[in-house]
C-alpha positions in Angstrom: 4.8 -9.0 -29.6 1.9 -9.3 -31.6 -1.2 -11.1 -32.5 -3.7 -10.4 -35.7 -7.0 -11.4 -34.1 -10.5 -10.9 -35.8 -13.3 -8.6 -34.9 -15.1 -9.8 -31.9 -14.7 -6.6 -29.7 -13.9 -3.3 -29.6 -10.6 -1.6 -28.9 -9.5 -1.6 -25.4 -7.8 2.1 -25.6 -10.3 4.0 -27.3 -13.2 2.1 -27.1 -14.4 2.8 -30.3 -12.6 1.4 -33.0 -12.8 -2.6 -33.4 -9.6 -4.3 -31.8 -7.6 -5.9 -34.2 -4.7 -6.5 -32.4 -3.5 -8.9 -29.2 -0.5 -7.3 -28.4 1.4 -8.7 -25.7 4.8 -7.0 -25.6 4.4 -6.8 -21.1 2.2 -9.4 -20.6 1.7 -12.3 -22.7 -1.0 -13.6 -20.6 -3.1 -10.8 -20.4 -2.5 -9.2 -23.7 -4.1 -5.2 -24.7 -6.7 -5.9 -27.6 -6.4 -3.1 -30.0 -7.1 -1.3 -33.0 -4.2 -1.0 -35.4 -3.4 3.4 -34.4 -3.6 2.7 -30.2 -1.2 -0.2 -30.7 1.1 1.7 -32.7 0.3 4.7 -30.0 1.0 2.3 -27.3 4.8 1.2 -28.1 5.9 4.2 -28.9 4.4 5.6 -25.1 1.9 8.0 -26.9 -1.3 6.9 -26.0 -3.7 10.2 -25.2 -5.0 9.9 -21.6 -8.2 8.7 -22.0 -6.8 5.9 -24.1 -4.1 5.5 -21.2 -7.1 5.4 -18.3 -9.2 2.8 -20.0 -6.2 0.4 -20.5 -5.1 1.1 -17.0 -8.5 0.6 -15.7 -8.2 -3.1 -17.1 -5.2 -3.8 -16.6 -3.3 -1.5 -13.6 -0.9 1.2 -14.3 1.9 -0.9 -13.0 2.7 -2.6 -16.0 5.7 -1.3 -18.2 3.7 0.0 -21.2 1.9 2.0 -18.7 3.6 2.6 -15.9 4.3 6.0 -14.5 8.0 6.3 -16.4 5.8 7.3 -19.5 3.0 8.7 -17.7 1.7 10.9 -15.2 -1.7 9.9 -13.2 -4.0 12.3 -15.6 -2.4 9.6 -18.8 -0.7 12.6 -20.4 2.5 10.7 -22.0 5.8 12.5 -20.3 8.9 10.7 -22.8 6.8 9.9 -25.9 8.5 8.2 -28.5 6.8 10.8 -31.5 7.5 13.6 -33.0 3.9 15.1 -33.1 2.7 13.7 -29.7 -0.4 15.5 -29.2 -3.6 14.7 -26.8 -6.0 15.9 -28.8 -8.1 17.0 -25.6 -8.6 13.4 -25.3 -8.8 14.1 -21.0 -9.1 11.0 -18.6 -12.0 11.5 -16.3 -11.9 12.8 -13.0 -13.1 10.8 -9.8 -16.3 14.0 -9.9 -16.9 12.6 -13.5 -16.8 8.7 -12.5 -18.8 9.4 -9.1 -22.0 8.3 -10.9 -20.9 5.3 -12.1 -19.9 2.0 -9.9 -18.0 0.7 -13.0 -16.6 4.1 -13.9 -15.4 4.8 -9.7 -14.1 1.4 -9.8 -11.8 2.0 -13.1 -10.9 5.3 -11.6 -9.7 3.7 -8.3 -7.4 0.9 -10.1 -5.7 3.7 -12.3 -4.3 5.7 -8.8 -1.1 5.6 -7.9 -2.5 5.9 -4.3 -6.2 5.8 -2.7 -7.3 8.0 0.1 -10.2 9.3 1.8 -11.9 11.3 -1.1 -12.2 8.3 -3.5 -13.4 5.9 -0.5 -16.2 8.6 0.1 -16.9 8.6 -3.5 -18.5 5.4 -2.7 -20.9 6.3 -0.4 -24.0 6.8 -2.5 -23.9 2.9 -3.6 -25.1 -0.2 -1.7 -23.0 -1.8 0.2 -23.9 -4.9 -1.5 -23.4 -3.9 -4.9 -20.2 -2.5 -3.7 -19.3 -5.6 -3.0 -20.3 -7.6 -5.7 -18.3 -5.3 -8.3 -15.2 -5.3 -6.0 -15.7 -9.3 -6.3 -16.3 -9.6 -10.0 -13.6 -7.3 -10.8 -11.2 -8.8 -8.7 -12.3 -12.7 -10.0 -10.9 -10.4 -13.8 -8.4 -8.4 -12.7 -4.2 -9.1 -12.4 -2.4 -8.6 -9.4 -2.4 -4.8 -9.0 -6.6 -5.0 -10.2 -6.7 -7.8 -7.3 -5.0 -5.5 -4.6 -7.0 -2.4 -5.0 -10.1 -4.2 -4.6 -9.0 -5.7 -1.6 -8.3 -1.6 -0.4 -11.6 -0.6 -1.4 -13.1 -3.7 0.3 -11.1 -2.7 3.7 -12.3 1.1 3.1 -15.8 1.2 1.8 -17.4 -2.1 2.6 -15.5 -3.4 5.9 -17.1 -5.9 7.7 -19.8 -7.6 5.0 -16.7 -8.3 3.0 -15.7 -10.3 5.9 -16.0 -14.0 3.8 -14.5 -12.5 0.3 -11.1 -11.5 2.8 -11.0 -14.4 4.4 -11.3 -16.5 1.0 -8.1 -14.1 -0.7 -6.1 -15.0 2.1 -4.2 -18.0 -0.8 -4.0 -15.3 -3.4 -2.2 -12.7 -0.9 0.1 -15.4 0.5 1.0 -16.5 -3.1 1.1 -13.2 -4.5 3.0 -12.0 -1.6 0.7 -9.2 -1.0 0.1 -10.1 3.1 0.2 -6.1 3.7 -2.4 -5.5 1.3 -4.4 -8.5 2.5 -4.0 -7.7 6.2 -5.7 -4.2 5.9 -8.8 -5.6 5.1 -9.0 -8.7 7.4 -7.8 -5.7 10.5 -11.4 -3.9 9.0 -13.9 -6.8 7.7 -12.5 -9.4 10.1 -13.2 -10.2 13.9 -10.5 -8.6 15.6 -8.7 -11.1 16.8 -9.1 -13.7 13.5 -6.6 -11.2 10.8 -4.0 -11.0 13.3 -3.7 -14.1 14.4 -3.8 -15.5 10.4 -1.3 -12.7 9.9 1.4 -13.9 12.5 0.8 -17.9 11.9 1.5 -16.9 8.3 4.8 -15.3 9.3 5.9 -18.6 11.1 7.8 -19.8 8.6 9.5 -16.4 7.7 12.7 -15.7 8.1 15.5 -13.1 7.5 15.2 -10.4 5.4 11.9 -11.4 4.1 10.4 -11.2 7.7 11.5 -7.7 8.0 9.7 -7.2 4.5 6.4 -9.3 5.4 5.7 -8.0 9.1 5.1 -4.2 8.0 1.5 -6.5 7.9 0.7 -6.5 11.2 1.3 -2.7 11.3 -2.3 -2.9 10.4 -4.0 -4.4 13.8 -2.7 -1.6 16.2 -2.3 -4.6 18.7 -0.4 -4.8 21.8 -0.1 -8.5 20.9 2.3 -7.7 18.2 5.0 -6.0 20.7 4.9 -9.6 22.2 5.5 -10.9 18.7 8.5 -8.4 18.5 9.6 -9.7 21.4 10.0 -13.2 20.4 11.1 -12.8 16.8 13.7 -10.2 17.3 17.1 -11.2 16.1 19.8 -10.5 18.0 22.1 -8.7 15.4 21.1 -6.4 12.6 18.3 -4.7 13.9 17.0 -2.2 11.1 14.8 0.4 12.0 11.2 -1.8 10.6 11.5 -3.0 13.9 10.9 0.2 15.8 8.1 1.5 13.1 6.3 -1.4 14.0 6.1 -1.6 17.7 5.4 2.7 17.4 2.2 1.6 15.9 1.1 -1.6 17.5 0.1 0.7 21.2 3.3 1.1 22.1 3.3 2.4 25.5 6.3 4.4 28.2 6.4 1.5 30.4 7.2 -0.7 27.5 10.0 1.6 26.0 11.5 1.6 29.5 11.5 -2.2 29.7 13.0 -2.4 26.5 15.9 0.6 27.3 17.0 -1.2 30.2 17.2 -4.2 28.9 19.7 -3.3 26.2 20.4 -4.5 23.2 18.4 -5.7 20.6 15.2 -4.4 22.8 16.6 -1.0 23.3 17.7 -0.4 20.0 13.8 -1.3 18.9 12.9 1.3 21.6 15.0 4.2 20.1 13.8 4.1 16.7 10.0 3.4 17.9 10.5 6.7 19.8 11.8 8.2 16.6 8.8 6.9 14.4 6.8 9.0 17.4 8.4 12.2 15.6 6.6 13.8 12.2 9.0 14.1 9.4 9.8 14.4 6.0 10.1 11.1 4.3 8.6 9.2 6.9 7.1 6.0 6.1 3.5 6.8 4.6 2.1 3.4 7.0 2.9 5.8 9.8 1.5 9.4 8.3 -1.9 6.5 7.4 -1.7 5.3 11.3 -0.7 8.8 13.2 0.8 6.7 16.3 1.7 8.2 19.6 3.2 7.1 22.3 1.0 6.0 25.2 1.8 6.5 28.6 4.4 9.4 29.3 2.8 13.2 29.8 6.3 14.1 30.8 8.7 14.1 27.5 11.4 15.4 30.1 11.2 11.4 31.2 12.4 10.5 27.6 14.9 13.1 27.6 16.6 11.8 30.9 16.2 7.9 29.6 17.7 8.5 26.4 20.4 10.4 27.8 20.8 7.4 30.2 21.1 4.5 28.0 23.7 6.7 25.5 26.3 6.9 28.9 25.9 2.8 28.4 26.1 2.7 24.5 27.4 5.3 22.8 27.5 3.4 19.4 27.1 5.8 16.4 23.6 4.8 15.5 22.4 5.5 19.1 24.2 8.7 19.5 22.9 10.1 15.9 19.2 8.1 16.7 19.1 9.4 20.7 20.4 13.1 19.2 17.6 13.5 17.1 14.8 12.5 19.6 16.3 14.5 22.3 16.2 17.7 19.6 12.5 16.6 18.4 11.2 15.7 21.6 8.4 18.7 21.9 7.2 17.3 18.6 7.0 13.4 19.4 3.3 12.4 19.2 1.9 11.1 23.0 -1.4 10.3 23.8 
């Protein structure tokens, strides 16, 4: 869907020609303001890299017409619906090229599929207050993906000075089902107990599969209190591995694992899944790679092997047998502290 507009601003993609169309094809609420040529390239998944970058910086890369189904992270089209696609050497800027401008650096972060240490460290030359003000302005103007990126930057770049702003973002996080994103900022920007208690309170009314999805927000706090929460909220049946993963990043110690194994199902299943989460492997959840959890208080891995074999003798279900076999096979790689 297209709407002709008067020439009041520059094309959001090329930033050279006048904008004469509002393209609303994938988001009527936040249209792309484009020149005719860029609008045509957008619809044919054939933007040149700098054009994709400029649009993704404003709108986020998760919109359908900018999605990673059609462009790589450098903005080059992977499925152009034209016969003569060419980038014309109009490359998207690199991190190094953006690092000298705070606004352009934020643009770069919005276009990334994932952010990491390199992007966060690029903000060091800028004053914290200046960064926070820019983040607040961009979050206010942006859609959900842009807002989530700003919350992530607050968590990893600004820290405690962002506490008032992070605190004020809770309602939006809950409304947009972005509790996981908000919780990282809460863990890193708010007083230690505040973010955890706010997150636990938010989960009181959540049940079933929805709880399993949203409880991952508790992962950021690394708090033993989460283990108590697991004991209180764990369902009696259909216990998925997500419960064990959450336990593994919540300061889990060997004595608690032993207690859970001795208590039998369902907590024993959580204990086994948690032990498996301490073993790094391909395809593991990204949160485990980020947090790198370690089992506390177990100096002798042979105790783990003995405990699992003892438990398996009482519960030989295929799920248990498979997971115990995996842990025993790779017990020397199980991360401990």
